[in-house]
GUKOL-915288 format. One line per 8 residues: their letters; for each residue x, y, z of C-alpha. Coordinates in nm, 2 decimals, always signed. Layout:
N
a) X/Y/Z ~ ...
! end
This chain:
170
xxxxxxxx) +0.00/+0.00/+0.00 ~ +0.15/+0.33/-0.11 ~ +0.11/+0.62/+0.12 ~ +0.03/+0.96/-0.01 ~ +0.26/+1.24/+0.09 ~ +0.17/+1.39/+0.43 ~ +0.02/+1.07/+0.55 ~ +0.16/+0.91/+0.86
xxxxxxxx) +0.15/+0.55/+0.97 ~ +0.26/+0.29/+1.23 ~ +0.26/-0.09/+1.27 ~ +0.09/-0.27/+1.55 ~ +0.30/-0.58/+1.64 ~ +0.34/-0.83/+1.92 ~ +0.70/-0.90/+1.99 ~ +0.95/-0.86/+2.27
xxxxxxxx) +1.31/-0.79/+2.34 ~ +1.47/-1.13/+2.41 ~ +1.76/-0.97/+2.60 ~ +1.53/-0.78/+2.83 ~ +1.35/-1.11/+2.90 ~ +1.68/-1.28/+2.98 ~ +1.77/-0.99/+3.21 ~ +1.43/-1.01/+3.38
xxxxxxxx) +1.47/-1.39/+3.44 ~ +1.82/-1.33/+3.58 ~ +1.67/-1.09/+3.83 ~ +1.40/-1.34/+3.92 ~ +1.67/-1.61/+3.98 ~ +1.85/-1.37/+4.22 ~ +1.52/-1.29/+4.40 ~ +1.42/-1.65/+4.44
xxxxxxxx) +1.76/-1.73/+4.59 ~ +1.71/-1.44/+4.85 ~ +1.35/-1.51/+4.94 ~ +1.29/-1.73/+5.25 ~ +0.98/-1.90/+5.11 ~ +1.14/-2.00/+4.78 ~ +1.51/-2.05/+4.88 ~ +1.48/-2.43/+4.92
xxxxxxxx) +1.23/-2.49/+4.64 ~ +1.50/-2.59/+4.39 ~ +1.34/-2.38/+4.12 ~ +1.47/-2.40/+3.77 ~ +1.38/-2.18/+3.47 ~ +1.46/-2.28/+3.12 ~ +1.41/-2.02/+2.85 ~ +1.37/-2.18/+2.50
xxxxxxxx) +1.32/-2.02/+2.17 ~ +0.95/-1.97/+2.22 ~ +0.87/-2.12/+2.56 ~ +0.97/-2.07/+2.93 ~ +0.97/-2.39/+3.14 ~ +0.95/-2.35/+3.52 ~ +1.02/-2.65/+3.75 ~ +0.98/-2.61/+4.13
xxxxxxxx) +0.87/-2.79/+4.45 ~ +0.49/-2.74/+4.44 ~ +0.21/-2.54/+4.28 ~ +0.21/-2.27/+4.54 ~ +0.58/-2.20/+4.48 ~ +0.51/-2.21/+4.11 ~ +0.24/-1.94/+4.14 ~ +0.48/-1.73/+4.35
xxxxxxxx) +0.75/-1.76/+4.09 ~ +0.51/-1.66/+3.82 ~ +0.41/-1.35/+4.02 ~ +0.77/-1.25/+4.06 ~ +0.83/-1.30/+3.69 ~ +0.54/-1.08/+3.60 ~ +0.66/-0.81/+3.83 ~ +1.01/-0.82/+3.68
xxxxxxxx) +0.87/-0.81/+3.32 ~ +0.67/-0.49/+3.40 ~ +0.98/-0.33/+3.57 ~ +1.19/-0.41/+3.25 ~ +0.92/-0.26/+3.02 ~ +0.79/-0.59/+2.90 ~ +0.42/-0.69/+2.90 ~ +0.31/-0.95/+3.17
xxxxxxxx) +0.09/-1.10/+2.89 ~ +0.41/-1.21/+2.72 ~ +0.37/-1.55/+2.91 ~ +0.07/-1.74/+2.80 ~ -0.04/-1.87/+3.14 ~ -0.39/-1.99/+3.02 ~ -0.30/-2.27/+2.77 ~ -0.10/-2.50/+2.99
xxxxxxxx) -0.13/-2.64/+3.34 ~ +0.12/-2.77/+3.59 ~ +0.23/-3.13/+3.54 ~ +0.42/-3.37/+3.77 ~ +0.80/-3.37/+3.73 ~ +1.07/-3.60/+3.88 ~ +1.12/-3.60/+4.26 ~ +0.76/-3.49/+4.34
xxxxxxxx) +0.81/-3.15/+4.18 ~ +0.59/-2.97/+3.93 ~ +0.67/-2.83/+3.59 ~ +0.48/-2.59/+3.37 ~ +0.57/-2.48/+3.02 ~ +0.46/-2.13/+2.91 ~ +0.45/-2.04/+2.54 ~ +0.58/-1.69/+2.47
xxxxxxxx) +0.33/-1.48/+2.28 ~ +0.47/-1.33/+1.96 ~ +0.31/-1.22/+1.64 ~ -0.05/-1.12/+1.59 ~ -0.26/-1.41/+1.47 ~ -0.54/-1.36/+1.22 ~ -0.82/-1.36/+1.48 ~ -0.65/-1.09/+1.69
xxxxxxxx) -0.57/-0.89/+1.37 ~ -0.94/-0.88/+1.28 ~ -1.02/-0.77/+1.64 ~ -0.76/-0.49/+1.62 ~ -0.90/-0.37/+1.28 ~ -1.26/-0.38/+1.41 ~ -1.16/-0.19/+1.72 ~ -0.99/+0.08/+1.51
xxxxxxxx) -1.29/+0.11/+1.28 ~ -1.52/+0.14/+1.58 ~ -1.33/+0.46/+1.69 ~ -1.47/+0.64/+1.38 ~ -1.14/+0.83/+1.32 ~ -1.00/+0.91/+0.98 ~ -0.75/+0.63/+0.97 ~ -0.71/+0.31/+0.76
xxxxxxxx) -0.59/-0.02/+0.89 ~ -0.47/-0.32/+0.70 ~ -0.35/-0.67/+0.81 ~ +0.00/-0.74/+0.68 ~ +0.11/-1.09/+0.80 ~ +0.16/-1.08/+1.17 ~ +0.12/-0.71/+1.20 ~ -0.14/-0.44/+1.14
xxxxxxxx) -0.05/-0.12/+0.95 ~ -0.25/+0.19/+1.05 ~ -0.22/+0.51/+0.85 ~ -0.39/+0.84/+0.84 ~ -0.33/+1.21/+0.77 ~ -0.36/+1.32/+1.13 ~ -0.09/+1.22/+1.38 ~ -0.33/+1.30/+1.66
xxxxxxxx) -0.57/+1.04/+1.53 ~ -0.29/+0.79/+1.51 ~ -0.19/+0.86/+1.87 ~ -0.55/+0.83/+1.98 ~ -0.56/+0.48/+1.81 ~ -0.24/+0.38/+1.99 ~ -0.38/+0.49/+2.33 ~ -0.70/+0.30/+2.27
xxxxxxxx) -0.52/-0.02/+2.16 ~ -0.30/+0.00/+2.47 ~ -0.61/-0.03/+2.68 ~ -0.76/-0.30/+2.46 ~ -0.44/-0.51/+2.48 ~ -0.51/-0.58/+2.85 ~ -0.86/-0.70/+2.76 ~ -0.72/-0.93/+2.49
xxxxxxxx) -0.43/-1.03/+2.72 ~ -0.17/-0.98/+2.45 ~ +0.14/-0.76/+2.44 ~ +0.11/-0.50/+2.17 ~ +0.38/-0.26/+2.06 ~ +0.38/+0.01/+1.80 ~ +0.67/+0.03/+1.54 ~ +0.77/+0.24/+1.25
xx) +0.57/+0.56/+1.35 ~ +0.64/+0.80/+1.06
! end
């Protein structure tokens, strides 16, 4: 889609900074080692390409670790919705421990992309939106309208429980 001169645009994406995630998990490991209730839980976190696996003593400690991770993600500027906590449940691991694998949410699937476009159209602003693979391009003449769309989508992201970012604002 070619943009007319004087028209601004941005992309709505769902991605994360892998280095920031690694830094957040390092902080979590240090906090777990310092906390009295988690010190002897023998907690392990394994960050794969698109999953985070946590193994610990029991489900209560697992929930506490997840809360700590979410706090650290927020402090490092990452969305707590990065971890998909809804699709999996804890399973038994060796030694009477529990393990849970959390998929990392990246990309905007077609269902979410349609929701984003519908939400933008519902604002009745003079902007256009188009699905482009795993992102949505939003364009319009008024930068104020585009910033209003961004603000509205930030609020909607919590409702959809998905991390949204805005790239290529020009």
